[in-house]
TORTOR-394023 format. One record per residue (C-alpha): residue in three letters; x, y, z. Coordinates in steps of 0.5 Angstrom, whole numbers, always signed. Layout:
+------+-------+-------+-------+
| resn |     u |     v |     w |
+------+-------+-------+-------+
|  ALA |     X |     Y |     Z |
...
+------+-------+-------+-------+
# end
This chain:
+------+-------+-------+-------+
| resn |     u |     v |     w |
+------+-------+-------+-------+
|  MET |  +155 |  +127 |  +239 |
|  GLN |  +152 |  +133 |  +236 |
|  GLU |  +157 |  +138 |  +233 |
|  ILE |  +158 |  +145 |  +236 |
|  THR |  +159 |  +151 |  +232 |
|  THR |  +163 |  +156 |  +237 |
|  VAL |  +162 |  +164 |  +235 |
|  ALA |  +166 |  +170 |  +237 |
|  LEU |  +161 |  +175 |  +238 |
|  ASP |  +163 |  +182 |  +239 |
|  ALA |  +159 |  +185 |  +245 |
|  MET |  +162 |  +192 |  +244 |
|  GLY |  +160 |  +193 |  +237 |
|  GLY |  +154 |  +197 |  +234 |
|  ASP |  +149 |  +202 |  +237 |
|  ASN |  +146 |  +198 |  +242 |
|  ALA |  +152 |  +194 |  +245 |
|  PRO |  +152 |  +191 |  +249 |
|  GLN |  +145 |  +190 |  +251 |
|  GLU |  +142 |  +188 |  +245 |
|  ILE |  +148 |  +184 |  +243 |
|  VAL |  +148 |  +180 |  +249 |
|  LEU |  +140 |  +179 |  +248 |
|  GLY |  +141 |  +176 |  +241 |
|  ALA |  +146 |  +171 |  +244 |
|  VAL |  +142 |  +169 |  +249 |
|  LYS |  +136 |  +168 |  +244 |
|  ALA |  +140 |  +164 |  +239 |
|  THR |  +143 |  +159 |  +245 |
|  ASN |  +137 |  +158 |  +248 |
|  GLU |  +134 |  +156 |  +241 |
|  ARG |  +140 |  +152 |  +239 |
|  ARG |  +144 |  +147 |  +243 |
|  ASP |  +149 |  +146 |  +237 |
|  LEU |  +151 |  +153 |  +238 |
|  LYS |  +156 |  +156 |  +243 |
|  VAL |  +158 |  +164 |  +244 |
|  LEU |  +164 |  +167 |  +246 |
|  LEU |  +162 |  +174 |  +248 |
|  VAL |  +168 |  +179 |  +247 |
|  GLY |  +169 |  +185 |  +251 |
|  ASP |  +168 |  +189 |  +257 |
|  GLU |  +167 |  +183 |  +262 |
|  ALA |  +163 |  +188 |  +267 |
|  ALA |  +158 |  +190 |  +262 |
|  ILE |  +157 |  +184 |  +259 |
|  LYS |  +156 |  +181 |  +266 |
|  ASN |  +151 |  +186 |  +268 |
|  SER |  +147 |  +185 |  +261 |
|  LEU |  +147 |  +177 |  +262 |
|  SER |  +144 |  +178 |  +269 |
|  SER |  +137 |  +180 |  +267 |
|  HIS |  +137 |  +174 |  +262 |
|  SER |  +136 |  +167 |  +263 |
|  TYR |  +141 |  +163 |  +259 |
|  LYS |  +145 |  +156 |  +259 |
|  GLU |  +151 |  +158 |  +262 |
|  ASN |  +155 |  +152 |  +258 |
|  GLN |  +153 |  +155 |  +252 |
|  ILE |  +155 |  +163 |  +253 |
|  GLU |  +162 |  +165 |  +255 |
|  ILE |  +165 |  +171 |  +257 |
|  VAL |  +172 |  +173 |  +253 |
|  PRO |  +175 |  +180 |  +256 |
|  ALA |  +177 |  +185 |  +252 |
|  SER |  +179 |  +192 |  +255 |
|  GLU |  +178 |  +196 |  +248 |
|  VAL |  +173 |  +198 |  +243 |
|  ILE |  +175 |  +201 |  +236 |
|  GLU |  +170 |  +206 |  +234 |
|  THR |  +167 |  +208 |  +227 |
|  SER |  +171 |  +214 |  +227 |
|  GLU |  +178 |  +211 |  +228 |
|  ALA |  +182 |  +209 |  +222 |
|  PRO |  +181 |  +202 |  +221 |
|  VAL |  +189 |  +200 |  +219 |
|  ASN |  +191 |  +204 |  +225 |
|  ALA |  +186 |  +201 |  +230 |
|  ILE |  +187 |  +194 |  +228 |
|  ARG |  +195 |  +195 |  +229 |
|  LYS |  +194 |  +199 |  +236 |
|  LYS |  +188 |  +196 |  +239 |
|  LYS |  +191 |  +189 |  +240 |
|  ASP |  +186 |  +188 |  +246 |
|  SER |  +180 |  +191 |  +242 |
|  SER |  +174 |  +186 |  +242 |
|  ILE |  +174 |  +186 |  +234 |
|  VAL |  +182 |  +184 |  +235 |
|  VAL |  +181 |  +179 |  +240 |
|  GLY |  +175 |  +176 |  +237 |
|  MET |  +178 |  +175 |  +230 |
|  LYS |  +184 |  +172 |  +234 |
|  LEU |  +180 |  +167 |  +237 |
|  VAL |  +178 |  +165 |  +230 |
|  LYS |  +185 |  +165 |  +227 |
|  GLU |  +187 |  +160 |  +233 |
|  LYS |  +181 |  +156 |  +232 |
|  LYS |  +178 |  +157 |  +238 |
|  ALA |  +172 |  +159 |  +235 |
|  ASP |  +169 |  +158 |  +228 |
|  ALA |  +166 |  +165 |  +226 |
|  PHE |  +167 |  +172 |  +228 |
|  VAL |  +160 |  +177 |  +228 |
|  SER |  +160 |  +184 |  +230 |
|  ALA |  +156 |  +190 |  +229 |
|  GLY |  +162 |  +195 |  +230 |
|  SER |  +166 |  +199 |  +225 |
|  SER |  +166 |  +196 |  +218 |
|  GLY |  +173 |  +198 |  +216 |
|  ALA |  +176 |  +195 |  +222 |
|  ILE |  +172 |  +189 |  +221 |
|  LEU |  +174 |  +189 |  +213 |
|  VAL |  +182 |  +190 |  +215 |
|  GLY |  +182 |  +185 |  +221 |
|  GLY |  +179 |  +180 |  +217 |
|  GLN |  +184 |  +180 |  +211 |
|  VAL |  +190 |  +181 |  +216 |
|  ILE |  +188 |  +177 |  +222 |
|  ILE |  +184 |  +171 |  +219 |
|  GLY |  +187 |  +172 |  +212 |
|  ARG |  +184 |  +170 |  +205 |
|  ILE |  +184 |  +164 |  +202 |
|  LYS |  +190 |  +162 |  +198 |
|  GLY |  +188 |  +165 |  +191 |
|  VAL |  +182 |  +169 |  +193 |
|  GLU |  +184 |  +176 |  +190 |
|  ARG |  +179 |  +180 |  +194 |
|  ALA |  +174 |  +179 |  +200 |
|  PRO |  +167 |  +181 |  +198 |
|  MET |  +161 |  +183 |  +203 |
|  ALA |  +155 |  +179 |  +201 |
|  PRO |  +148 |  +181 |  +204 |
|  LEU |  +142 |  +178 |  +203 |
|  ILE |  +137 |  +183 |  +200 |
|  PRO |  +129 |  +182 |  +200 |
|  THR |  +126 |  +181 |  +193 |
|  ASP |  +119 |  +180 |  +191 |
|  LYS |  +121 |  +172 |  +190 |
|  GLY |  +124 |  +172 |  +196 |
|  ILE |  +132 |  +174 |  +197 |
|  SER |  +138 |  +175 |  +193 |
|  LEU |  +145 |  +176 |  +194 |
|  LEU |  +149 |  +182 |  +193 |
|  VAL |  +156 |  +181 |  +192 |
|  ASP |  +160 |  +186 |  +193 |
|  SER |  +156 |  +191 |  +198 |
|  GLY |  +162 |  +196 |  +199 |
|  ALA |  +168 |  +192 |  +201 |
|  ASN |  +172 |  +193 |  +195 |
|  VAL |  +170 |  +200 |  +192 |
|  ASP |  +175 |  +199 |  +186 |
|  ALA |  +175 |  +192 |  +183 |
|  ARG |  +178 |  +189 |  +177 |
|  ALA |  +174 |  +184 |  +172 |
|  SER |  +178 |  +178 |  +175 |
|  HIS |  +175 |  +180 |  +182 |
|  LEU |  +168 |  +180 |  +180 |
|  VAL |  +169 |  +173 |  +177 |
|  GLN |  +171 |  +171 |  +183 |
|  PHE |  +165 |  +175 |  +187 |
|  ALA |  +160 |  +171 |  +182 |
|  LYS |  +163 |  +164 |  +184 |
|  MET |  +163 |  +165 |  +191 |
|  GLY |  +156 |  +168 |  +191 |
|  SER |  +154 |  +162 |  +187 |
|  ILE |  +157 |  +157 |  +192 |
|  TYR |  +154 |  +161 |  +198 |
|  ILE |  +147 |  +162 |  +196 |
|  GLU |  +146 |  +155 |  +193 |
|  HIS |  +149 |  +151 |  +200 |
|  VAL |  +147 |  +156 |  +205 |
|  ILE |  +140 |  +159 |  +202 |
|  GLY |  +139 |  +152 |  +198 |
|  LYS |  +138 |  +155 |  +191 |
|  LYS |  +140 |  +150 |  +186 |
|  ASN |  +143 |  +153 |  +180 |
|  PRO |  +142 |  +160 |  +182 |
|  LYS |  +142 |  +165 |  +177 |
|  VAL |  +148 |  +170 |  +177 |
|  ALA |  +147 |  +177 |  +174 |
|  LEU |  +152 |  +183 |  +173 |
|  VAL |  +149 |  +190 |  +175 |
|  ASN |  +149 |  +194 |  +169 |
|  VAL |  +146 |  +200 |  +166 |
|  GLY |  +142 |  +196 |  +160 |
|  ALA |  +141 |  +189 |  +159 |
|  GLU |  +145 |  +189 |  +152 |
|  GLU |  +152 |  +186 |  +152 |
|  GLU |  +155 |  +192 |  +149 |
|  LYS |  +153 |  +197 |  +154 |
|  GLY |  +156 |  +199 |  +161 |
|  ASN |  +163 |  +202 |  +163 |
|  ALA |  +170 |  +199 |  +162 |
|  LEU |  +170 |  +194 |  +168 |
|  VAL |  +163 |  +191 |  +166 |
|  LYS |  +165 |  +190 |  +159 |
|  GLU |  +171 |  +187 |  +161 |
|  THR |  +167 |  +182 |  +166 |
|  PHE |  +161 |  +180 |  +162 |
|  PRO |  +165 |  +176 |  +157 |
|  LEU |  +169 |  +173 |  +163 |
|  LEU |  +163 |  +171 |  +166 |
|  LYS |  +159 |  +168 |  +160 |
|  ALA |  +165 |  +163 |  +159 |
|  GLU |  +165 |  +161 |  +166 |
|  LYS |  +162 |  +154 |  +166 |
|  ASP |  +161 |  +153 |  +174 |
|  ILE |  +156 |  +159 |  +175 |
|  ASN |  +149 |  +160 |  +171 |
|  PHE |  +151 |  +167 |  +168 |
|  VAL |  +144 |  +170 |  +165 |
|  GLY |  +147 |  +177 |  +163 |
|  SER |  +146 |  +184 |  +166 |
|  VAL |  +141 |  +186 |  +171 |
|  GLU |  +139 |  +193 |  +172 |
|  ALA |  +138 |  +196 |  +179 |
|  ARG |  +130 |  +197 |  +178 |
|  ASP |  +130 |  +190 |  +176 |
|  ILE |  +133 |  +187 |  +183 |
|  PRO |  +127 |  +188 |  +187 |
|  TYR |  +123 |  +183 |  +183 |
|  GLY |  +128 |  +178 |  +184 |
|  GLU |  +129 |  +175 |  +177 |
|  VAL |  +136 |  +173 |  +179 |
|  ASP |  +139 |  +170 |  +185 |
|  VAL |  +146 |  +173 |  +185 |
|  VAL |  +147 |  +180 |  +184 |
|  VAL |  +155 |  +182 |  +182 |
|  ALA |  +157 |  +189 |  +183 |
|  GLU |  +164 |  +192 |  +185 |
|  GLY |  +163 |  +195 |  +192 |
|  PHE |  +162 |  +202 |  +190 |
|  ALA |  +156 |  +201 |  +186 |
|  GLY |  +154 |  +195 |  +190 |
|  ASN |  +154 |  +200 |  +196 |
|  ILE |  +150 |  +205 |  +193 |
|  ILE |  +145 |  +199 |  +191 |
|  ILE |  +144 |  +197 |  +198 |
|  LYS |  +143 |  +204 |  +201 |
|  MET |  +138 |  +206 |  +196 |
|  TYR |  +135 |  +199 |  +198 |
|  GLU |  +134 |  +201 |  +205 |
|  GLY |  +132 |  +208 |  +204 |
|  VAL |  +127 |  +207 |  +200 |
|  GLY |  +124 |  +201 |  +204 |
|  GLY |  +124 |  +205 |  +210 |
|  VAL |  +120 |  +211 |  +207 |
|  LEU |  +115 |  +206 |  +203 |
|  PHE |  +114 |  +203 |  +210 |
|  LYS |  +113 |  +210 |  +213 |
|  LYS |  +108 |  +212 |  +208 |
|  ILE |  +104 |  +206 |  +209 |
|  LYS |  +104 |  +207 |  +216 |
|  ASP |  +102 |  +215 |  +216 |
|  SER |   +96 |  +213 |  +210 |
|  LEU |   +93 |  +208 |  +215 |
|  LEU |   +93 |  +212 |  +221 |
|  SER |   +91 |  +218 |  +217 |
|  ASN |   +83 |  +218 |  +219 |
|  LEU |   +78 |  +213 |  +222 |
|  ARG |   +76 |  +210 |  +216 |
|  SER |   +83 |  +208 |  +214 |
|  LYS |   +85 |  +206 |  +222 |
|  ILE |   +79 |  +201 |  +221 |
|  GLY |   +82 |  +198 |  +214 |
|  ALA |   +89 |  +198 |  +218 |
|  LEU |   +86 |  +193 |  +223 |
|  LEU |   +83 |  +189 |  +217 |
|  ILE |   +89 |  +188 |  +213 |
|  LYS |   +94 |  +188 |  +219 |
|  PRO |   +96 |  +181 |  +219 |
|  ALA |   +97 |  +181 |  +211 |
|  LEU |  +101 |  +187 |  +212 |
|  LYS |  +105 |  +185 |  +218 |
|  GLY |  +107 |  +178 |  +214 |
|  MET |  +109 |  +183 |  +208 |
|  MET |  +113 |  +187 |  +212 |
|  LYS |  +117 |  +182 |  +215 |
|  SER |  +119 |  +179 |  +209 |
|  PHE |  +122 |  +185 |  +207 |
|  ASP |  +126 |  +186 |  +214 |
|  ALA |  +133 |  +185 |  +212 |
|  THR |  +134 |  +183 |  +219 |
|  GLU |  +131 |  +177 |  +218 |
|  TYR |  +136 |  +174 |  +214 |
|  GLY |  +142 |  +176 |  +219 |
|  GLY |  +149 |  +179 |  +217 |
|  ALA |  +153 |  +180 |  +211 |
|  PRO |  +159 |  +175 |  +211 |
|  LEU |  +166 |  +177 |  +208 |
|  LEU |  +167 |  +171 |  +203 |
|  GLY |  +173 |  +168 |  +201 |
|  LEU |  +177 |  +169 |  +208 |
|  ASN |  +180 |  +162 |  +211 |
|  ALA |  +174 |  +163 |  +216 |
|  LEU |  +167 |  +166 |  +217 |
|  VAL |  +167 |  +173 |  +219 |
|  VAL |  +160 |  +177 |  +219 |
|  LYS |  +158 |  +184 |  +219 |
|  THR |  +151 |  +186 |  +222 |
|  HIS |  +148 |  +193 |  +221 |
|  GLY |  +151 |  +198 |  +226 |
|  ASN |  +144 |  +199 |  +229 |
|  ALA |  +143 |  +191 |  +230 |
|  LYS |  +138 |  +189 |  +235 |
|  SER |  +137 |  +182 |  +238 |
|  LYS |  +133 |  +179 |  +233 |
|  GLU |  +139 |  +180 |  +227 |
|  ILE |  +144 |  +178 |  +232 |
|  ARG |  +140 |  +172 |  +233 |
|  ASN |  +139 |  +170 |  +226 |
|  THR |  +146 |  +172 |  +224 |
|  LEU |  +149 |  +167 |  +230 |
|  ILE |  +144 |  +161 |  +227 |
|  GLN |  +147 |  +163 |  +220 |
|  CYS |  +154 |  +161 |  +222 |
|  ILE |  +152 |  +154 |  +224 |
|  THR |  +149 |  +153 |  +217 |
|  PHE |  +156 |  +156 |  +214 |
|  LYS |  +160 |  +151 |  +218 |
|  GLU |  +155 |  +145 |  +217 |
|  GLN |  +156 |  +146 |  +209 |
|  LYS |  +163 |  +148 |  +209 |
|  ILE |  +163 |  +154 |  +205 |
|  SER |  +170 |  +156 |  +206 |
|  ASP |  +172 |  +149 |  +203 |
|  LYS |  +168 |  +149 |  +197 |
|  ILE |  +170 |  +156 |  +196 |
|  ARG |  +177 |  +154 |  +196 |
|  GLU |  +176 |  +148 |  +192 |
|  SER |  +173 |  +153 |  +187 |
|  ILE |  +179 |  +157 |  +187 |
|  VAL |  +184 |  +152 |  +186 |
|  LYS |  +180 |  +149 |  +180 |
|  GLU |  +180 |  +156 |  +177 |
|  ASP |  +188 |  +156 |  +178 |
+------+-------+-------+-------+
# end
């Protein structure tokens, strides 16, 4: 009998909820028989969105939640006070083992707080980092941490490296992934106090393939598979990455549509250009998991549309099949 992965999906989180969130669930369940989605949120709104789609009723279920945590709310207070919010209800489904994973495009702060308070960290994990996949010239790399922990210690970064290495090897399939520490230069003696303290600790780790430092400009070339940073630097990297990508694609489009000759040329290169743009589309790779929790929590972009939701839900299946939380737990126990 085929094992089913059940995902609690926050239907009310993000700029395009619930329509695009619901559509993503429909696309994923229509494609995968081994997936069940619990749509958490306003029952009437979810039913209205579902009414315009054809879907498998045994694979989609509505779980009512009367409240929504807004991005402007203080995360700790919101998690504490809004017990019937789609984020809290969804995470409780995971805690109670009624779901294997929780996915949301909602408030990042509330997801981070809820993940650690409701679901909890694996024993021995000091901090849970956010780890998005980022497109590179050679495919994809994992950035860990992208903003969950803006202040970190050296021991946190060592755990980030180990958890990131486990994730990209078993979910993405990159064997013996190259791990590097974000720095202002390639030399070991460079960096701030945190980097200088962390470098020798990573160098001494036997369970990871640590290759030294990586400068921000080299990340897009894909020379390393796991990019390790504390959340402050990591968030700057991911935001700059997204911004430059958006501007670059806009400039290309504007240039190709600037005159008749370029428009004719655009028609000729359209298939190749479409493939290139797809490979650099972050939504192709799903959301960013919070690593080191007792179960999977994934944060998608706030403006996520159905494609990103669909990809994230399918990503959850692989996470469960590869027993990533168990592998991280084993790694941390060995560390202790």
